[in-house]
N, C-alpha and C positions, 0 to 999 in steps of 0.2 A: 531885219528879222520880223518875225510875225507878231511879237508882243503877246504871246500866249502866257496866261497865268499858270501857276503850278498845277492846278487841277486839269486844265486843258492839255497841258504837256503830258501828264500822267495818262490821260484818256488816249492821246495820240500814241504814246509809248506802247500802251496795251494793244492798240490796234495794229501797231507795227510788229509786235512780238508774235501776235496770234494770226497775222494775215494769211498764212498758208496752212492754218489748222485743218482746213477742208481737204488737204491732200491725204489726210489719214484715211480718207474714204476712197482713195485711188489705189488700184493694185499696185504693188511694188515693182512688178515686172514692166509696168508702163512708166513709173517714176524713174526707174534705174536703166531704162532701155538705152543702150550706147548709141544706137543709130537714130535716124529721123523717125518721128511718130507717123503713123499713117492717119488718114482722115478720121477714122472711128476713134483711134486712140487720142487724138488731139481734141476731138469733140468732148471726150470724157474728161480730159485735163481742164477744159474750159468751164466745167461744172464746179470746180473746187472752191471758187468764191462763194457760190450759192451753198455748197455743203457746209462751209465754215460758218457763214451767216446763220443758216438754219440750226446748226449744231449749237450755237451760242445764244439762240433766241430765249432760252429758258433761263439763262444765267443773269439774274437780276442785278448782280453786283457790277456788271458791264453796262456802260451807258449806251444809248442808242447810236450816238456819233461813233463810238468805238466800232460797233458792229457794222454800221454802214461803211466805214473806212475799209473794213474787211471785204465787204461785198463789192466795193468800187475799185479795188487796187489794180485790176486789170482792164479797166475802162480807159479810153483814150479820147483826148480832146476833139479829134476829128470824127468821132463815132465809130472808129474801126476796132475798138476794144470788145471785151467780153466781161460778163455774160449778157449784158442788155444793150450793147451798142450806144451807150449814152454819149451825148456831146458835152462839151466843156461846161456850159452853165448848169447842167444837171449832175455833174460829178461833184461829190463832196470834197472839201479841202483836204481831209485826211486821206481820201482816196487818191488825190492828186499828188500829195507828199509821199505817200507810200509807193506809188507807181515809180517815182523818180528814184527813191532810195533802192527799191527792189531791182530795177533795171541796172543801176550802177553797181549794186552787189553782184548781179548776175554777170555783167560785163567783165568785172575784175576778178572773176573766179574761173578757174580751169574747168573746161567741159570736155567731154569725150571727143567732140568733133572740132575743138579749137582751143588754143591756149588762152590764158586770161589776158584781157587788155591791160595795158598800163593805166594808172589812175588818170593821166591826162588825156589818153586816147578815149577812155570812157566819158570823161567830161566833155571833150570835143563832140562826141556823139550825141550826148544830151543837148548841148548848146546848138548843134546843127539841126536838131529835131524840135527845138523849142517853138511852141505855138502850133505844132502840127499834132503830135502824139501827146506831148507833155506841155503842161502849163508854163508859159514864159515867166510869170512873175514868181512861181514856185521854184523854177530853176535858178532865177537870180537869187533867191533866198538860200537854196542849196549851195550855190557857189560861194557864199559867205561863211559856210559851215564846214567845208571840206578843203583841206590843203592837198592839192594834187602833186605838189613838190614839197615834201616835208622839210621844214627848216632844219639845217645841219646835213641834209642829203646831198650827194654829189651828182652833178648833171654834166652832160656834154652839150655844147652849143653847136650850131650848124657850121661854125668855122673851125671846129675841132677843139676849141677852148674847153678845158675842164674847170668846173668851179663848185663852190659850196653855196647852197641856198642860204641866204641870210634873211629874206623876208618875201612873203607872198603879197602880190599886189591885188587888193580887193576888187579893183575895177576890172582886172583881167588876170585870172589865175594861171593862164598859160604863159605869162611874162613875169616871172619873179625877179628879184634882185639877187645877184650872185656875186661872190668874191672869187676872182681868178686865182686858182691854185698856184700858178706859176709865178705871178708878179704882184698879187694882192690887190689888183685893180678892182674897184667896185663897178659892176655892170648892172645898171638898172634898165632891164629890157623894156619896160613899160613907159618910162617917163624921159629917158635920155635919147634924144633924137639920133645921136651917132651910132646907137645900137639897134635902131628900128629894123635893120635888114637881118639881125640874128633872131634865132629862136632856139628853144631847147629841143634837141633831137632824141635824147634818151636819158633815163634815170640809171646811174651807175651803182653797182654794188659797193 
């Protein structure tokens, strides 16, 4: 974890809550457009971190780190983000954290152009992108805070076995420990070598 004290966590929380407040200055017909945005529309969307940061500049109750997190939440470590194309060392920690949380939330939500990703698909996406767009250390922290396979949930393994999730393995969230529904066998996907060939293929209702 990051060992943030209560005050810093509150500042981070406020930055997360307010990160998209700048979208209030974006026309609804663009925000709610069902199809792909054209270049002009996307350029306007890319302004919302600046709009939010500017909007809150006069709010003295909000700390500067909270406001900077809002400004930086669409920056990416390789410099491909917006609004300023910053590279990793110039992006605030709050900006890096909110970028990961915002992307995870977006991926696991239904969109007009695609269904929601499952939690583990979204996690795989972030892991695969770590060090490119998203900070690897922050993804590692994120992985310890999110359970992609909820304890008590039912999953299906690659050999067709159905099981109940007993525990998430902190070293690899994609390989939980499950109990076989049929024979009560405990299957530790992460630490038991006889199960290394297995993986979770879907989360069952």
